[in-house]
N, CA, C and O atoms as a GROMACS GRO file, in nm:
protein
  528
    1MET      N    1  -3.152   9.105   3.886
    1MET     CA    2  -3.089   8.950   3.862
    1MET      C    3  -3.124   8.883   3.721
    1MET      O    4  -3.189   8.939   3.633
    2ASP      N    5  -3.084   8.788   3.716
    2ASP     CA    6  -3.091   8.682   3.638
    2ASP      C    7  -3.240   8.587   3.629
    2ASP      O    8  -3.253   8.483   3.694
    3THR      N    9  -3.314   8.624   3.568
    3THR     CA   10  -3.432   8.557   3.568
    3THR      C   11  -3.472   8.438   3.513
    3THR      O   12  -3.493   8.406   3.396
    4PRO      N   13  -3.482   8.362   3.640
    4PRO     CA   14  -3.483   8.176   3.560
    4PRO      C   15  -3.531   8.201   3.484
    4PRO      O   16  -3.608   8.296   3.473
    5GLN      N   17  -3.472   8.042   3.321
    5GLN     CA   18  -3.531   8.078   3.277
    5GLN      C   19  -3.590   7.957   3.245
    5GLN      O   20  -3.546   7.858   3.303
    6GLU      N   21  -3.699   7.939   3.150
    6GLU     CA   22  -3.753   7.826   3.129
    6GLU      C   23  -3.679   7.701   2.996
    6GLU      O   24  -3.691   7.696   2.874
    7ILE      N   25  -3.603   7.616   3.096
    7ILE     CA   26  -3.578   7.481   3.057
    7ILE      C   27  -3.637   7.420   2.932
    7ILE      O   28  -3.755   7.454   2.935
    8GLU      N   29  -3.619   7.364   2.849
    8GLU     CA   30  -3.690   7.307   2.736
    8GLU      C   31  -3.681   7.168   2.719
    8GLU      O   32  -3.585   7.115   2.664
    9SER      N   33  -3.779   7.107   2.763
    9SER     CA   34  -3.771   6.967   2.824
    9SER      C   35  -3.784   6.881   2.695
    9SER      O   36  -3.876   6.901   2.616
   10THR      N   37  -3.692   6.789   2.676
   10THR     CA   38  -3.680   6.708   2.624
   10THR      C   39  -3.749   6.603   2.645
   10THR      O   40  -3.679   6.542   2.726
   11PRO      N   41  -3.906   6.496   2.611
   11PRO     CA   42  -3.939   6.375   2.650
   11PRO      C   43  -3.787   6.262   2.678
   11PRO      O   44  -3.701   6.262   2.591
   12VAL      N   45  -3.775   6.197   2.768
   12VAL     CA   46  -3.671   6.103   2.822
   12VAL      C   47  -3.734   5.984   2.740
   12VAL      O   48  -3.850   5.950   2.764
   13VAL      N   49  -3.641   5.902   2.620
   13VAL     CA   50  -3.673   5.792   2.590
   13VAL      C   51  -3.623   5.681   2.644
   13VAL      O   52  -3.501   5.698   2.647
   14ARG      N   53  -3.643   5.597   2.679
   14ARG     CA   54  -3.610   5.448   2.737
   14ARG      C   55  -3.545   5.383   2.638
   14ARG      O   56  -3.628   5.364   2.549
   15VAL      N   57  -3.440   5.337   2.608
   15VAL     CA   58  -3.347   5.280   2.538
   15VAL      C   59  -3.356   5.146   2.647
   15VAL      O   60  -3.378   5.146   2.768
   16PRO      N   61  -3.325   5.018   2.541
   16PRO     CA   62  -3.389   4.872   2.621
   16PRO      C   63  -3.232   4.850   2.634
   16PRO      O   64  -3.143   4.918   2.585
   17ASP      N   65  -3.223   4.749   2.703
   17ASP     CA   66  -3.085   4.738   2.837
   17ASP      C   67  -3.004   4.652   2.706
   17ASP      O   68  -3.013   4.529   2.704
   18VAL      N   69  -2.958   4.694   2.644
   18VAL     CA   70  -2.843   4.613   2.537
   18VAL      C   71  -2.743   4.593   2.615
   18VAL      O   72  -2.723   4.677   2.703
   19ARG      N   73  -2.668   4.496   2.605
   19ARG     CA   74  -2.520   4.462   2.655
   19ARG      C   75  -2.413   4.440   2.550
   19ARG      O   76  -2.361   4.343   2.494
   20ILE      N   77  -2.406   4.517   2.549
   20ILE     CA   78  -2.276   4.478   2.417
   20ILE      C   79  -2.133   4.346   2.479
   20ILE      O   80  -2.050   4.361   2.569
   21LYS      N   81  -2.152   4.248   2.403
   21LYS     CA   82  -2.081   4.126   2.467
   21LYS      C   83  -1.926   4.152   2.426
   21LYS      O   84  -1.880   4.183   2.316
   22THR      N   85  -1.878   4.135   2.520
   22THR     CA   86  -1.742   4.141   2.488
   22THR      C   87  -1.728   3.975   2.486
   22THR      O   88  -1.813   3.886   2.499
   23ARG      N   89  -1.541   3.969   2.458
   23ARG     CA   90  -1.523   3.824   2.417
   23ARG      C   91  -1.456   3.779   2.546
   23ARG      O   92  -1.349   3.826   2.584
   24GLU      N   93  -1.526   3.687   2.611
   24GLU     CA   94  -1.433   3.622   2.755
   24GLU      C   95  -1.323   3.615   2.711
   24GLU      O   96  -1.301   3.616   2.590
   25ALA      N   97  -1.213   3.604   2.821
   25ALA     CA   98  -1.067   3.547   2.840
   25ALA      C   99  -1.087   3.383   2.827
   25ALA      O  100  -1.159   3.313   2.898
   26ARG      N  101  -0.982   3.333   2.687
   26ARG     CA  102  -0.987   3.201   2.639
   26ARG      C  103  -0.846   3.203   2.712
   26ARG      O  104  -0.761   3.289   2.734
   27THR      N  105  -0.864   3.038   2.745
   27THR     CA  106  -0.715   2.970   2.759
   27THR      C  107  -0.660   2.926   2.658
   27THR      O  108  -0.733   2.881   2.570
   28PRO      N  109  -0.511   2.925   2.636
   28PRO     CA  110  -0.467   2.914   2.504
   28PRO      C  111  -0.529   2.715   2.488
   28PRO      O  112  -0.560   2.641   2.580
   29SER      N  113  -0.528   2.704   2.431
   29SER     CA  114  -0.563   2.546   2.353
   29SER      C  115  -0.405   2.506   2.321
   29SER      O  116  -0.308   2.580   2.313
   30LEU      N  117  -0.416   2.329   2.303
   30LEU     CA  118  -0.276   2.294   2.236
   30LEU      C  119  -0.324   2.236   2.105
   30LEU      O  120  -0.429   2.171   2.108
   31VAL      N  121  -0.275   2.248   2.013
   31VAL     CA  122  -0.227   2.216   1.919
   31VAL      C  123  -0.157   2.126   1.896
   31VAL      O  124  -0.063   2.096   1.970
   32VAL      N  125  -0.183   2.071   1.804
   32VAL     CA  126  -0.117   1.923   1.830
   32VAL      C  127  -0.177   1.800   1.665
   32VAL      O  128  -0.274   1.744   1.614
   33ALA      N  129  -0.041   1.822   1.652
   33ALA     CA  130  -0.046   1.776   1.477
   33ALA      C  131  -0.092   1.699   1.428
   33ALA      O  132  -0.134   1.667   1.539
   34PRO      N  133  -0.144   1.603   1.344
   34PRO     CA  134  -0.229   1.490   1.295
   34PRO      C  135  -0.126   1.395   1.314
   34PRO      O  136  -0.014   1.440   1.293
   35GLN      N  137  -0.136   1.218   1.365
   35GLN     CA  138  -0.037   1.177   1.324
   35GLN      C  139  -0.060   1.091   1.201
   35GLN      O  140  -0.175   1.076   1.160
   36LEU      N  141   0.023   1.046   1.151
   36LEU     CA  142  -0.020   0.944   0.962
   36LEU      C  143  -0.064   0.847   1.063
   36LEU      O  144  -0.021   0.863   1.177
   37ASP      N  145  -0.173   0.709   1.028
   37ASP     CA  146  -0.131   0.638   1.062
   37ASP      C  147   0.008   0.478   1.031
   37ASP      O  148   0.003   0.362   0.988
   38MET      N  149   0.066   0.531   1.061
   38MET     CA  150   0.203   0.436   1.045
   38MET      C  151   0.184   0.373   1.162
   38MET      O  152   0.157   0.415   1.274
   39PRO      N  153   0.216   0.200   1.092
   39PRO     CA  154   0.268   0.155   1.196
   39PRO      C  155   0.365   0.092   1.245
   39PRO      O  156   0.443   0.038   1.168
   40VAL      N  157   0.390   0.081   1.429
   40VAL     CA  158   0.468   0.116   1.450
   40VAL      C  159   0.631  -0.015   1.433
   40VAL      O  160   0.623  -0.135   1.407
   41LEU      N  161   0.731   0.047   1.453
   41LEU     CA  162   0.837  -0.065   1.330
   41LEU      C  163   0.850  -0.171   1.529
   41LEU      O  164   0.898  -0.124   1.632
   42ASP      N  165   0.820  -0.240   1.518
   42ASP     CA  166   0.776  -0.360   1.642
   42ASP      C  167   0.878  -0.481   1.656
   42ASP      O  168   0.946  -0.520   1.751
   43ARG      N  169   0.859  -0.540   1.478
   43ARG     CA  170   1.025  -0.626   1.524
   43ARG      C  171   1.069  -0.609   1.355
   43ARG      O  172   1.026  -0.521   1.281
   44ILE      N  173   1.162  -0.714   1.317
   44ILE     CA  174   1.216  -0.710   1.207
   44ILE      C  175   1.166  -0.876   1.159
   44ILE      O  176   1.149  -0.936   1.265
   45VAL      N  177   1.140  -0.962   1.051
   45VAL     CA  178   1.101  -1.069   1.010
   45VAL      C  179   1.274  -1.142   0.939
   45VAL      O  180   1.358  -1.104   0.858
   46THR      N  181   1.255  -1.244   1.014
   46THR     CA  182   1.437  -1.273   0.894
   46THR      C  183   1.306  -1.452   0.852
   46THR      O  184   1.220  -1.510   0.918
   47LEU      N  185   1.353  -1.469   0.743
   47LEU     CA  186   1.328  -1.574   0.639
   47LEU      C  187   1.461  -1.638   0.604
   47LEU      O  188   1.576  -1.599   0.580
   48HIS      N  189   1.392  -1.757   0.612
   48HIS     CA  190   1.516  -1.870   0.521
   48HIS      C  191   1.443  -1.980   0.370
   48HIS      O  192   1.461  -2.100   0.349
   49PRO      N  193   1.379  -1.902   0.307
   49PRO     CA  194   1.300  -2.036   0.217
   49PRO      C  195   1.376  -2.120   0.157
   49PRO      O  196   1.493  -2.086   0.142
   50ARG      N  197   1.340  -2.229   0.114
   50ARG     CA  198   1.433  -2.303   0.032
   50ARG      C  199   1.342  -2.350  -0.100
   50ARG      O  200   1.378  -2.428  -0.189
   51PHE      N  201   1.229  -2.288  -0.089
   51PHE     CA  202   1.130  -2.340  -0.235
   51PHE      C  203   1.063  -2.164  -0.273
   51PHE      O  204   1.038  -2.061  -0.210
   52TYR      N  205   1.058  -2.200  -0.374
   52TYR     CA  206   0.972  -2.054  -0.477
   52TYR      C  207   0.851  -2.043  -0.386
   52TYR      O  208   0.826  -1.943  -0.320
   53ASN      N  209   0.769  -2.166  -0.388
   53ASN     CA  210   0.640  -2.143  -0.264
   53ASN      C  211   0.684  -2.064  -0.140
   53ASN      O  212   0.596  -2.045  -0.056
   54GLU      N  213   0.758  -2.035  -0.125
   54GLU     CA  214   0.739  -1.994  -0.007
   54GLU      C  215   0.763  -1.805   0.060
   54GLU      O  216   0.781  -1.740   0.163
   55ALA      N  217   0.739  -1.786  -0.155
   55ALA     CA  218   0.758  -1.617  -0.117
   55ALA      C  219   0.592  -1.618  -0.072
   55ALA      O  220   0.581  -1.495  -0.073
   56ARG      N  221   0.464  -1.661  -0.037
   56ARG     CA  222   0.364  -1.598  -0.003
   56ARG      C  223   0.392  -1.571   0.150
   56ARG      O  224   0.356  -1.477   0.221
   57THR      N  225   0.438  -1.639   0.166
   57THR     CA  226   0.485  -1.610   0.318
   57THR      C  227   0.553  -1.469   0.347
   57THR      O  228   0.534  -1.398   0.446
   58ILE      N  229   0.617  -1.450   0.266
   58ILE     CA  230   0.735  -1.322   0.252
   58ILE      C  231   0.659  -1.222   0.262
   58ILE      O  232   0.642  -1.144   0.355
   59GLY      N  233   0.575  -1.234   0.070
   59GLY     CA  234   0.455  -1.129   0.091
   59GLY      C  235   0.368  -1.062   0.196
   59GLY      O  236   0.328  -0.948   0.174
   60GLU      N  237   0.336  -1.125   0.314
   60GLU     CA  238   0.205  -1.150   0.368
   60GLU      C  239   0.362  -1.062   0.488
   60GLU      O  240   0.394  -0.943   0.486
   61HIS      N  241   0.392  -1.113   0.529
   61HIS     CA  242   0.440  -1.043   0.631
   61HIS      C  243   0.503  -0.880   0.583
   61HIS      O  244   0.532  -0.793   0.666
   62TYR      N  245   0.510  -0.870   0.487
   62TYR     CA  246   0.604  -0.685   0.435
   62TYR      C  247   0.475  -0.687   0.423
   62TYR      O  248   0.463  -0.621   0.526
   63ARG      N  249   0.369  -0.703   0.391
   63ARG     CA  250   0.218  -0.590   0.362
   63ARG      C  251   0.205  -0.562   0.451
   63ARG      O  252   0.209  -0.439   0.458
   64LEU      N  253   0.177  -0.647   0.621
   64LEU     CA  254   0.184  -0.613   0.773
   64LEU      C  255   0.285  -0.485   0.776
   64LEU      O  256   0.316  -0.456   0.891
   65GLY      N  257   0.317  -0.440   0.722
   65GLY     CA  258   0.441  -0.336   0.733
   65GLY      C  259   0.554  -0.368   0.822
   65GLY      O  260   0.615  -0.274   0.872
   66ASN      N  261   0.586  -0.477   0.844
   66ASN     CA  262   0.704  -0.542   0.880
   66ASN      C  263   0.784  -0.566   0.787
   66ASN      O  264   0.735  -0.623   0.689
   67PRO      N  265   0.970  -0.524   0.786
   67PRO     CA  266   1.086  -0.576   0.778
   67PRO      C  267   1.099  -0.678   0.724
   67PRO      O  268   1.063  -0.772   0.795
   68VAL      N  269   1.155  -0.721   0.576
   68VAL     CA  270   1.213  -0.874   0.597
   68VAL      C  271   1.314  -0.831   0.548
   68VAL      O  272   1.336  -0.727   0.485
   69ILE      N  273   1.420  -0.970   0.598
   69ILE     CA  274   1.520  -1.052   0.586
   69ILE      C  275   1.515  -1.142   0.503
   69ILE      O  276   1.436  -1.229   0.539
   70MET      N  277   1.561  -1.162   0.414
   70MET     CA  278   1.554  -1.284   0.308
   70MET      C  279   1.633  -1.336   0.320
   70MET      O  280   1.720  -1.278   0.255
   71ASN      N  281   1.702  -1.476   0.395
   71ASN     CA  282   1.829  -1.515   0.314
   71ASN      C  283   1.828  -1.660   0.235
   71ASN      O  284   1.774  -1.760   0.285
   72LEU      N  285   1.904  -1.661   0.090
   72LEU     CA  286   1.798  -1.757   0.055
   72LEU      C  287   1.931  -1.818   0.011
   72LEU      O  288   1.938  -1.853  -0.107
   73SER      N  289   2.058  -1.840   0.103
   73SER     CA  290   2.154  -1.867   0.074
   73SER      C  291   2.136  -2.044   0.081
   73SER      O  292   2.230  -2.116   0.048
   74ASP      N  293   2.003  -2.104   0.127
   74ASP     CA  294   1.937  -2.223   0.108
   74ASP      C  295   1.898  -2.300  -0.058
   74ASP      O  296   1.886  -2.414  -0.103
   75MET      N  297   1.887  -2.146  -0.114
   75MET     CA  298   1.799  -2.192  -0.241
   75MET      C  299   1.863  -2.240  -0.358
   75MET      O  300   1.967  -2.296  -0.323
   76GLU      N  301   1.847  -2.244  -0.503
   76GLU     CA  302   1.875  -2.330  -0.566
   76GLU      C  303   1.885  -2.189  -0.714
   76GLU      O  304   1.804  -2.099  -0.735
   77GLU      N  305   1.991  -2.215  -0.777
   77GLU     CA  306   1.973  -2.045  -0.846
   77GLU      C  307   1.906  -1.967  -0.899
   77GLU      O  308   1.884  -1.845  -0.896
   78GLY      N  309   1.847  -2.129  -0.995
   78GLY     CA  310   1.705  -2.039  -1.050
   78GLY      C  311   1.610  -2.003  -0.989
   78GLY      O  312   1.531  -1.934  -1.053
   79GLU      N  313   1.572  -2.036  -0.822
   79GLU     CA  314   1.422  -1.993  -0.752
   79GLU      C  315   1.452  -1.925  -0.692
   79GLU      O  316   1.369  -1.846  -0.646
   80ARG      N  317   1.600  -1.916  -0.655
   80ARG     CA  318   1.657  -1.702  -0.543
   80ARG      C  319   1.653  -1.628  -0.696
   80ARG      O  320   1.624  -1.510  -0.714
   81LYS      N  321   1.672  -1.680  -0.753
   81LYS     CA  322   1.620  -1.566  -0.874
   81LYS      C  323   1.469  -1.540  -0.924
   81LYS      O  324   1.417  -1.448  -0.987
   82ARG      N  325   1.421  -1.662  -0.871
   82ARG     CA  326   1.278  -1.602  -0.873
   82ARG      C  327   1.179  -1.534  -0.801
   82ARG      O  328   1.072  -1.484  -0.835
   83LEU      N  329   1.230  -1.543  -0.705
   83LEU     CA  330   1.230  -1.508  -0.560
   83LEU      C  331   1.267  -1.333  -0.517
   83LEU      O  332   1.194  -1.246  -0.470
   84VAL      N  333   1.427  -1.332  -0.562
   84VAL     CA  334   1.444  -1.183  -0.586
   84VAL      C  335   1.330  -1.053  -0.662
   84VAL      O  336   1.287  -0.941  -0.633
   85ASP      N  337   1.316  -1.171  -0.794
   85ASP     CA  338   1.189  -1.111  -0.880
   85ASP      C  339   1.087  -1.084  -0.840
   85ASP      O  340   1.034  -0.977  -0.865
   86PHE      N  341   1.029  -1.187  -0.760
   86PHE     CA  342   0.897  -1.171  -0.680
   86PHE      C  343   0.921  -1.067  -0.579
   86PHE      O  344   0.856  -0.974  -0.626
   87ALA      N  345   0.977  -1.021  -0.462
   87ALA     CA  346   1.051  -0.960  -0.411
   87ALA      C  347   1.056  -0.832  -0.412
   87ALA      O  348   1.027  -0.746  -0.328
   88SER      N  349   1.120  -0.828  -0.573
   88SER     CA  350   1.106  -0.646  -0.626
   88SER      C  351   0.985  -0.636  -0.704
   88SER      O  352   0.982  -0.532  -0.770
   89GLY      N  353   0.920  -0.683  -0.713
   89GLY     CA  354   0.780  -0.666  -0.737
   89GLY      C  355   0.689  -0.636  -0.598
   89GLY      O  356   0.630  -0.528  -0.595
   90LEU      N  357   0.678  -0.707  -0.506
   90LEU     CA  358   0.633  -0.681  -0.410
   90LEU      C  359   0.679  -0.542  -0.359
   90LEU      O  360   0.595  -0.453  -0.350
   91VAL      N  361   0.798  -0.519  -0.327
   91VAL     CA  362   0.862  -0.353  -0.271
   91VAL      C  363   0.839  -0.239  -0.391
   91VAL      O  364   0.839  -0.120  -0.363
   92PHE      N  365   0.823  -0.277  -0.497
   92PHE     CA  366   0.758  -0.171  -0.576
   92PHE      C  367   0.586  -0.185  -0.582
   92PHE      O  368   0.505  -0.099  -0.545
   93GLY      N  369   0.566  -0.272  -0.620
   93GLY     CA  370   0.395  -0.243  -0.548
   93GLY      C  371   0.358  -0.132  -0.468
   93GLY      O  372   0.272  -0.045  -0.474
   94HIS      N  373   0.488  -0.176  -0.362
   94HIS     CA  374   0.447  -0.083  -0.231
   94HIS      C  375   0.486   0.017  -0.175
   94HIS      O  376   0.454   0.070  -0.069
   95ASN      N  377   0.599   0.054  -0.299
   95ASN     CA  378   0.674   0.213  -0.279
   95ASN      C  379   0.767   0.214  -0.164
   95ASN      O  380   0.798   0.310  -0.093
   96GLY      N  381   0.819   0.055  -0.157
   96GLY     CA  382   0.959   0.013  -0.025
   96GLY      C  383   1.073   0.008  -0.116
   96GLY      O  384   1.092   0.023  -0.237
   97THR      N  385   1.157  -0.023   0.008
   97THR     CA  386   1.290  -0.075  -0.104
   97THR      C  387   1.327  -0.206  -0.091
   97THR      O  388   1.268  -0.280  -0.011
   98ILE      N  389   1.408  -0.240  -0.152
   98ILE     CA  390   1.463  -0.432  -0.119
   98ILE      C  391   1.637  -0.331  -0.204
   98ILE      O  392   1.670  -0.271  -0.306
   99GLU      N  393   1.711  -0.386  -0.030
   99GLU     CA  394   1.854  -0.416  -0.032
   99GLU      C  395   1.923  -0.534  -0.022
   99GLU      O  396   1.884  -0.623   0.054
  100ARG      N  397   2.068  -0.552  -0.123
  100ARG     CA  398   2.148  -0.639  -0.100
  100ARG      C  399   2.231  -0.613   0.020
  100ARG      O  400   2.299  -0.515   0.051
  101VAL      N  401   2.202  -0.758   0.097
  101VAL     CA  402   2.302  -0.716   0.249
  101VAL      C  403   2.444  -0.838   0.200
  101VAL      O  404   2.561  -0.817   0.231
  102THR      N  405   2.410  -0.927   0.144
  102THR     CA  406   2.526  -1.040   0.102
  102THR      C  407   2.453  -1.049  -0.027
  102THR      O  408   2.347  -1.009  -0.075
  103SER      N  409   2.592  -1.145  -0.077
  103SER     CA  410   2.509  -1.198  -0.279
  103SER      C  411   2.398  -1.262  -0.220
  103SER      O  412   2.298  -1.236  -0.287
  104LYS      N  413   2.367  -1.358  -0.092
  104LYS     CA  414   2.239  -1.430  -0.073
  104LYS      C  415   2.171  -1.329   0.042
  104LYS      O  416   2.058  -1.375   0.024
  105VAL      N  417   2.162  -1.287   0.086
  105VAL     CA  418   2.039  -1.198   0.143
  105VAL      C  419   1.981  -1.062   0.136
  105VAL      O  420   2.069  -0.976   0.142
  106PHE      N  421   1.908  -1.034   0.128
  106PHE     CA  422   1.862  -0.929   0.057
  106PHE      C  423   1.703  -0.844   0.198
  106PHE      O  424   1.614  -0.916   0.242
  107LEU      N  425   1.714  -0.720   0.228
  107LEU     CA  426   1.621  -0.642   0.310
  107LEU      C  427   1.537  -0.576   0.202
  107LEU      O  428   1.565  -0.504   0.107
  108LEU      N  429   1.386  -0.640   0.267
  108LEU     CA  430   1.261  -0.573   0.198
  108LEU      C  431   1.274  -0.465   0.291
  108LEU      O  432   1.350  -0.492   0.384
  109SER      N  433   1.226  -0.353   0.295
  109SER     CA  434   1.202  -0.239   0.360
  109SER      C  435   1.081  -0.179   0.322
  109SER      O  436   1.088  -0.090   0.237
  110PRO      N  437   0.953  -0.211   0.375
  110PRO     CA  438   0.848  -0.124   0.398
  110PRO      C  439   0.893   0.073   0.343
  110PRO      O  440   1.003   0.128   0.351
  111ALA      N  441   0.764   0.130   0.294
  111ALA     CA  442   0.784   0.276   0.248
  111ALA      C  443   0.784   0.361   0.369
  111ALA      O  444   0.824   0.477   0.362
  112ASN      N  445   0.744   0.314   0.470
  112ASN     CA  446   0.756   0.422   0.583
  112ASN      C  447   0.863   0.423   0.695
  112ASN      O  448   0.854   0.503   0.789
  113ILE      N  449   0.999   0.304   0.680
  113ILE     CA  450   1.090   0.296   0.707
  113ILE      C  451   1.239   0.298   0.648
  113ILE      O  452   1.294   0.203   0.593
  114ARG      N  453   1.281   0.398   0.666
  114ARG     CA  454   1.447   0.424   0.675
  114ARG      C  455   1.506   0.363   0.684
  114ARG      O  456   1.485   0.326   0.800
  115VAL      N  457   1.619   0.279   0.631
  115VAL     CA  458   1.777   0.286   0.605
  115VAL      C  459   1.881   0.357   0.642
  115VAL      O  460   1.891   0.427   0.541
  116SER      N  461   1.953   0.386   0.700
  116SER     CA  462   2.050   0.384   0.721
  116SER      C  463   2.168   0.339   0.625
  116SER      O  464   2.216   0.258   0.705
  117ASN      N  465   2.260   0.329   0.503
  117ASN     CA  466   2.350   0.328   0.455
  117ASN      C  467   2.461   0.401   0.475
  117ASN      O  468   2.455   0.509   0.416
  118GLU      N  469   2.524   0.390   0.514
  118GLU     CA  470   2.684   0.497   0.574
  118GLU      C  471   2.758   0.423   0.468
  118GLU      O  472   2.747   0.303   0.441
  119ASP      N  473   2.849   0.528   0.403
  119ASP     CA  474   2.970   0.538   0.323
  119ASP      C  475   3.073   0.439   0.378
  119ASP      O  476   3.102   0.452   0.497
  120LYS      N  477   3.135   0.332   0.301
  120LYS     CA  478   3.157   0.175   0.376
  120LYS      C  479   3.298   0.292   0.388
  120LYS      O  480   3.349   0.283   0.500
  121THR      N  481   3.367   0.393   0.299
  121THR     CA  482   3.510   0.401   0.272
  121THR      C  483   3.507   0.509   0.350
  121THR      O  484   3.619   0.535   0.395
  122ALA      N  485   3.369   0.628   0.405
  122ALA     CA  486   3.380   0.674   0.521
  122ALA      C  487   3.411   0.631   0.655
  122ALA      O  488   3.487   0.682   0.737
  123ALA      N  489   3.335   0.522   0.662
  123ALA     CA  490   3.283   0.435   0.815
  123ALA      C  491   3.491   0.399   0.828
  123ALA      O  492   3.567   0.444   0.914
  124ALA      N  493   3.521   0.321   0.728
  124ALA     CA  494   3.684   0.255   0.718
  124ALA      C  495   3.765   0.361   0.752
  124ALA      O  496   3.873   0.329   0.802
  125GLU      N  497   3.739   0.497   0.736
  125GLU     CA  498   3.812   0.622   0.765
  125GLU      C  499   3.856   0.683   0.895
  125GLU      O  500   3.957   0.744   0.932
  126ALA      N  501   3.709   0.630   0.969
  126ALA     CA  502   3.699   0.683   1.062
  126ALA      C  503   3.641   0.567   1.158
  126ALA      O  504   3.539   0.554   1.226
  127SER      N  505   3.760   0.488   1.131
  127SER     CA  506   3.762   0.307   1.251
  127SER      C  507   3.887   0.378   1.301
  127SER      O  508   3.960   0.463   1.249
  128PHE      N  509   3.887   0.313   1.426
  128PHE     CA  510   4.004   0.281   1.507
  128PHE      C  511   4.107   0.233   1.422
  128PHE      O  512   4.218   0.278   1.394
  129PHE      N  513   4.047   0.134   1.389
  129PHE     CA  514   4.177   0.034   1.328
  129PHE      C  515   4.223   0.047   1.213
  129PHE      O  516   4.303  -0.037   1.173
  130ASN      N  517   4.179   0.169   1.118
  130ASN     CA  518   4.238   0.228   1.008
  130ASN      C  519   4.348   0.313   1.070
  130ASN      O  520   4.338   0.436   1.079
  131GLN      N  521   4.458   0.239   1.115
  131GLN     CA  522   4.592   0.306   1.146
  131GLN      C  523   4.709   0.331   1.066
  131GLN      O  524   4.820   0.316   1.117
  132SER      N  525   4.695   0.371   0.932
  132SER     CA  526   4.735   0.382   0.820
  132SER      C  527   4.871   0.509   0.834
  132SER      O  528   4.934   0.545   0.734
   0.00000   0.00000   0.00000
């Protein structure tokens, strides 16, 4: 029969124990959008200045991020115009808006405040009392 053949042996080389690192299962993390540092609207300041030198108070409230309602009905015509000019410059410098509410009442809104301005004719058409 067959004779046992000699098997050529090769020397065994020891390989260092190297383990392949696998990624561990991660738990999904919650991604949160960054929040802008915007002041929270917690109040609207209403002022009734009688003299132009009260403009500073209006400016201080506005710079703090508060919407300001200026009722100028107690002021003389010349000072009223000066105060509206001051308020216009104030809101322009802070990227805000100024809106006339009535002929002598104005709303100063900071840049982060949006004021809804409905179309008056559309509101009148949708009104219950408009039964024409």
